[in-house]
C-alpha positions in Angstrom: 19.1 -21.7 7.0 16.7 -23.3 9.1 14.9 -22.9 11.7 16.3 -24.8 14.7 13.1 -24.6 17.3 10.9 -27.4 16.9 12.9 -29.9 15.4 12.7 -33.5 15.5 14.4 -35.5 18.1 18.1 -35.8 16.9 18.4 -39.4 18.4 15.3 -40.8 16.7 16.7 -38.8 13.5 20.0 -40.4 13.9 18.9 -43.9 14.3 16.7 -43.8 11.4 19.1 -42.8 9.3 21.6 -45.5 10.6 18.6 -48.3 9.6 18.2 -46.6 6.2 22.4 -46.7 5.5 22.3 -50.4 6.9 19.5 -51.3 4.7 20.1 -49.4 1.3 24.1 -49.8 1.2 24.7 -52.9 3.4 21.9 -55.0 2.9 21.2 -53.9 -0.6 24.7 -53.3 -2.0 27.3 -55.2 0.1 25.7 -58.4 1.1 25.8 -59.8 -2.1 28.9 -60.9 -1.9 28.6 -62.8 1.0 25.3 -64.4 -0.5 26.7 -65.2 -3.8 28.1 -68.3 -3.2 24.9 -70.1 -2.2 22.5 -68.2 -4.7 25.0 -69.5 -7.6 25.5 -73.1 -6.4 21.6 -73.7 -5.5 20.6 -71.6 -9.0 23.3 -73.0 -11.2 24.6 -69.8 -12.3 27.7 -69.1 -14.1 30.4 -66.7 -12.7 29.7 -64.1 -15.6 25.7 -64.3 -14.6 26.9 -64.0 -11.3 28.9 -61.2 -11.8 25.8 -59.2 -14.0 23.6 -59.5 -11.0 26.0 -57.1 -8.9 26.4 -54.7 -11.9 22.6 -54.6 -12.3 22.2 -53.4 -8.7 25.2 -50.9 -9.8 23.7 -49.6 -12.7 20.1 -49.3 -11.4 21.5 -46.7 -8.6 23.9 -45.2 -11.2 20.7 -44.4 -13.4 18.4 -43.1 -11.3 20.3 -41.4 -8.5 19.8 -38.1 -10.3 16.1 -38.8 -10.2 16.0 -39.5 -6.7 17.6 -36.2 -5.9 14.8 -34.3 -8.0 12.2 -36.5 -6.7 12.8 -35.7 -3.2 13.1 -31.7 -4.1 9.7 -32.2 -5.1 8.0 -34.8 -3.3 10.0 -34.0 0.1 12.5 -36.1 1.4 10.8 -38.0 3.6 8.1 -39.3 1.0 11.0 -40.3 -1.4 12.7 -42.1 1.7 9.8 -44.5 2.1 9.2 -45.0 -1.6 12.3 -46.2 -2.0 12.5 -48.4 0.8 9.2 -49.8 -0.4 11.3 -50.4 -3.6 13.9 -52.3 -1.9 11.6 -54.2 0.3 9.7 -55.5 -2.8 13.4 -56.6 -4.3 14.5 -58.4 -1.2 11.2 -60.2 -0.8 11.0 -61.2 -4.3 14.8 -62.7 -4.0 13.7 -64.8 -1.2 11.1 -66.6 -3.5 12.4 -66.1 -7.3 14.3 -69.1 -8.9 14.0 -67.6 -12.8 17.1 -65.6 -13.9 15.6 -63.0 -15.7 13.4 -62.3 -12.7 16.3 -62.0 -10.3 18.0 -59.5 -12.8 15.0 -57.3 -12.4 14.8 -57.7 -8.6 18.6 -56.8 -8.3 18.1 -54.0 -10.5 15.0 -52.5 -8.4 17.4 -52.8 -5.2 19.8 -50.3 -7.1 16.4 -48.3 -7.9 15.6 -48.1 -4.2 18.9 -47.3 -3.0 18.9 -44.2 -5.5 15.3 -42.9 -4.2 16.5 -43.7 -0.5 20.2 -43.1 0.5 20.6 -39.4 -0.7 17.4 -38.2 0.4 18.4 -39.1 3.8 21.7 -37.2 4.2 19.6 -34.3 3.0 17.0 -34.6 5.6 20.1 -34.5 8.1 22.2 -31.6 6.6 18.7 -30.0 6.6 17.5 -30.4 10.2 20.6 -30.2 11.8 23.3 -27.7 9.6 25.4 -26.9 12.6 25.9 -30.2 13.5 25.5 -32.3 10.0 29.2 -33.4 10.0 28.0 -35.6 13.6 24.6 -36.4 12.0 26.0 -37.8 9.0 28.5 -39.4 10.7 26.3 -41.4 13.0 24.5 -42.0 9.8 27.3 -43.9 8.1 28.3 -45.4 11.1 25.2 -47.8 10.1 27.3 -49.3 7.3 30.3 -50.1 9.8 27.9 -51.6 12.1 26.1 -53.4 9.3 29.1 -55.0 7.8 30.2 -56.4 11.0 26.6 -58.0 11.6 26.2 -59.6 8.1 29.4 -61.0 8.4 28.0 -63.2 11.9 24.1 -63.4 10.5 24.7 -64.9 6.8 27.2 -67.7 7.6 25.3 -68.7 11.2 21.6 -68.6 8.4 23.6 -70.6 5.7 24.3 -73.1 8.3 21.3 -73.5 10.0 19.2 -73.3 7.0 21.5 -75.0 4.4 21.0 -74.8 0.9 17.9 -72.4 1.5 19.7 -70.1 3.8 20.6 -67.3 1.1 16.7 -67.2 0.7 15.8 -66.7 4.5 18.8 -64.2 4.5 17.2 -62.0 1.8 13.4 -62.7 3.2 15.2 -61.4 6.9 16.0 -58.5 4.7 12.9 -57.7 3.7 11.2 -57.8 6.8 14.0 -55.1 8.2 13.4 -53.0 5.5 9.7 -52.7 5.8 9.8 -51.9 9.7 12.6 -49.0 8.8 10.4 -47.8 6.1 7.4 -47.6 8.6 9.5 -45.8 11.3 10.6 -43.2 8.6 7.1 -42.8 8.1 5.8 -42.2 11.3 9.2 -40.7 13.0 10.6 -38.5 10.5 9.1 -35.4 8.6 10.4 -32.9 6.0 11.8 -29.4 7.5 9.5 -26.2 7.1 10.5 -24.3 3.6 12.6 -21.6 4.2 10.8 -17.7 5.0 13.1 -17.0 2.1 12.5 -19.5 -0.3 10.5 -18.9 -3.8 8.0 -21.1 -3.8 6.6 -20.3 -7.2 9.6 -21.8 -8.5 10.5 -25.3 -7.7 14.3 -26.6 -6.6 14.6 -28.8 -9.4 14.0 -26.0 -12.0 17.3 -24.5 -11.1 19.4 -27.7 -11.0 21.5 -26.9 -13.9 22.9 -24.1 -11.8 24.1 -26.7 -9.7 25.3 -29.1 -11.9 27.7 -26.9 -13.3 29.1 -25.2 -10.5 32.8 -25.5 -10.1 32.7 -26.0 -6.1 29.9 -28.6 -6.8 31.8 -30.6 -9.4 35.2 -30.6 -7.3 32.8 -32.3 -4.6 31.9 -34.7 -7.0 35.3 -35.7 -8.6 36.4 -36.2 -4.9 33.4 -38.1 -4.2 33.9 -40.3 -7.4 37.5 -41.2 -6.6 37.1 -42.1 -2.9 34.1 -44.4 -4.4 36.3 -46.2 -6.7 39.0 -46.7 -4.2 36.5 -47.9 -1.8 34.9 -50.6 -3.5 38.4 -51.5 -5.2 39.7 -52.0 -1.7 37.0 -54.0 -0.3 36.6 -56.2 -3.5 40.6 -57.2 -3.8 42.5 -56.3 -0.5 41.7 -59.8 1.1 42.5 -61.3 -2.2 45.9 -59.8 -1.9 46.4 -60.8 1.8 45.7 -64.6 0.8 47.7 -64.6 -2.3 50.3 -63.2 0.1 50.6 -66.3 2.0 48.1 -65.8 4.8 45.0 -67.7 6.0 41.7 -66.9 4.7 40.5 -66.4 8.4 43.4 -63.5 9.3 41.8 -61.6 6.2 38.3 -62.2 7.6 39.3 -60.6 11.0 41.4 -57.7 9.4 38.1 -56.9 7.5 36.1 -57.2 10.6 38.5 -55.1 12.2 38.1 -52.6 9.8 34.4 -52.6 10.2 34.1 -52.2 13.6 36.6 -49.2 13.8 34.5 -47.6 11.1 31.6 -47.6 13.3 33.2 -45.0 15.4 35.2 -43.4 12.9 32.3 -42.0 10.9 30.7 -39.6 14.0 34.2 -38.9 15.6 35.2 -37.5 11.8 32.1 -35.5 11.5 32.3 -33.8 15.0 35.7 -32.8 14.4 34.9 -31.3 11.0 31.8 -29.6 12.6 34.3 -27.4 14.6 37.6 -27.6 12.7 36.4 -27.0 9.4 35.5 -29.6 6.5 38.4 -28.8 4.0 40.8 -29.2 7.0 39.8 -32.1 8.4 38.9 -33.9 4.8 42.3 -33.4 3.8 43.5 -35.2 7.2 41.4 -37.9 6.6 42.2 -38.3 3.0 46.0 -38.2 4.0 45.4 -41.2 6.4 43.5 -43.2 3.8 46.4 -42.3 1.1 49.2 -43.8 3.4 47.0 -47.0 4.5 46.3 -47.8 0.7 50.2 -47.4 0.5 51.4 -49.6 3.0 51.2 -52.9 1.3 53.3 -51.5 -1.5 56.2 -51.4 0.8 55.9 -54.7 1.9 53.5 -57.4 2.2 54.0 -58.5 5.5 51.2 -59.1 8.2 52.1 -56.1 10.2 51.6 -53.8 7.1 48.4 -55.3 6.2 47.0 -55.0 9.9 48.5 -51.4 9.7 46.4 -51.0 6.2 42.9 -52.5 7.5 43.4 -50.5 10.9 44.2 -47.0 9.5 41.4 -47.5 6.4 38.8 -48.5 9.3 39.6 -45.2 11.0 39.7 -42.8 8.1 37.6 -44.4 5.2 34.4 -43.8 7.0 35.3 -40.2 7.9 36.2 -39.3 4.3 32.8 -40.5 3.3 31.1 -38.2 6.1 32.8 -35.2 5.4 32.4 -35.5 1.5 28.8 -35.9 1.9 28.7 -33.3 4.4 30.7 -31.0 2.7 28.7 -31.6 -0.8 25.7 -30.2 1.4 27.5 -27.0 2.3 27.8 -25.9 -1.0 24.1 -25.0 -1.5 20.9 -23.4 -0.2 18.9 -26.0 1.6 16.4 -26.0 -0.6 18.9 -27.6 -3.2 20.6 -30.2 -0.9 18.8 -33.2 -2.6 19.8 -32.2 -5.7 23.2 -31.3 -5.0 23.8 -34.3 -3.0 22.8 -36.7 -5.6 24.6 -35.3 -8.1 27.8 -35.9 -6.3 26.6 -39.3 -5.4 26.0 -39.9 -9.1 30.0 -39.6 -9.4 30.5 -42.0 -6.2 28.3 -44.9 -8.1 30.4 -44.0 -11.6 33.5 -44.4 -9.5 32.4 -47.8 -8.0 31.8 -49.1 -11.5 34.9 -47.8 -12.8 37.2 -48.9 -10.2 36.8 -52.5 -10.3 36.9 -53.0 -14.0 40.4 -51.5 -14.1 41.6 -52.8 -11.3 40.8 -56.5 -12.1 42.4 -55.8 -15.5 45.4 -54.4 -14.0 45.6 -57.6 -11.8 45.3 -60.3 -14.3 47.1 -58.6 -17.4 49.4 -55.8 -16.2 51.4 -57.4 -13.2 49.3 -58.3 -10.4 47.7 -56.3 -7.1 50.5 -53.9 -6.6 49.9 -52.1 -9.9 46.0 -52.1 -8.9 46.8 -50.6 -5.4 49.2 -48.1 -6.8 46.5 -47.0 -9.1 44.4 -46.2 -6.2 47.2 -44.5 -4.4 47.6 -42.2 -7.9 44.0 -40.9 -7.8 44.0 -40.5 -3.7 46.9 -38.4 -4.8 45.0 -36.4 -7.2 41.6 -36.4 -4.8 44.2 -35.0 -1.9 45.0 -32.1 -4.4 41.3 -31.4 -5.0 41.0 -31.3 -1.4 43.1 -28.3 -0.7 40.9 -26.6 -3.1 38.0 -27.5 -1.1 40.0 -25.8 2.1 39.8 -22.4 0.4 35.8 -22.4 -0.6 34.4 -19.5 1.1 31.9 -19.4 3.6 28.8 -18.8 1.7 27.1 -21.1 -0.5 27.9 -21.6 -4.0 23.9 -21.6 -5.0 21.4 -19.9 -3.1 
């Protein structure tokens, strides 16, 4: 365990991590859905071209997330995060002025590349600096995602109204400015923890990566993270459409999403704090149970009260599940291996985000509509619940030391 004296101010670290999550998850990954209609109209893109842009960002993240963890173990997590934020800033700035489709494809891929070098190393910084409070610290970071979703839900429509057809370009430009400022903040205010006194400095952590990749406890954590990634992105993409198709106004669906985003701001830190005292496995099992019940509610009846309950319970728990899996995965290895282990489990999360929408969309279009797609996610959540029972029985010592 790292020494606990002379650590950076936890508030500064938490705010820095929240802002990193805001930039690389909300701006670089989730905001595209809001900007897509205006971009498609202004650039004359087909729906296939527009969909491909979202896919290349996800692929950029998937392909480079392991490399991001290895880079953090060699260069230091802070330097890796700054490098990733610089790449994301360049991507945002390019999107603000680009008009050529092949160039836009490259820039969208650059957003995924930068995210791969930023998100996981930031989590590893929090887990290594604050091992006894890693649940609440990582929860504060995930709160940035919920706050960011609410923020862009207000900002993007306002900029579109104010700047008209150029609103989407102005939005990408603002994202670039914020990302550059966050990169500067991380460079000035964040530092890497000192090497453990018992670390073998002659052998870099990346040399032992296959000990981590093959470890059963790490693999179980990765599978659970992949399941929640698949469920979360499927819910985010299709549940609003399910509400609308069930006969309710789009405004109502939008407010339900906003409620979920606001609740998720608090849920990450609260679940993380609970896990620091009650245990990661116990808390994760409870949070996964809440998410499973929330996903099953619209299968019972497509009434407004059950849709409200779905979004309410998802807001209360889904960010907590992210927090708990992220914290639990860092519990399994010694501090020097955290960037590699967390990048590895994040690879499964990214894979779930690619597979989930494809399967759910196919089920909706060809095999019976939304209920079957929601049932598909519930089945995998039950698998995840079974795996969390294994996590509850993990021994207290690390799997790879």
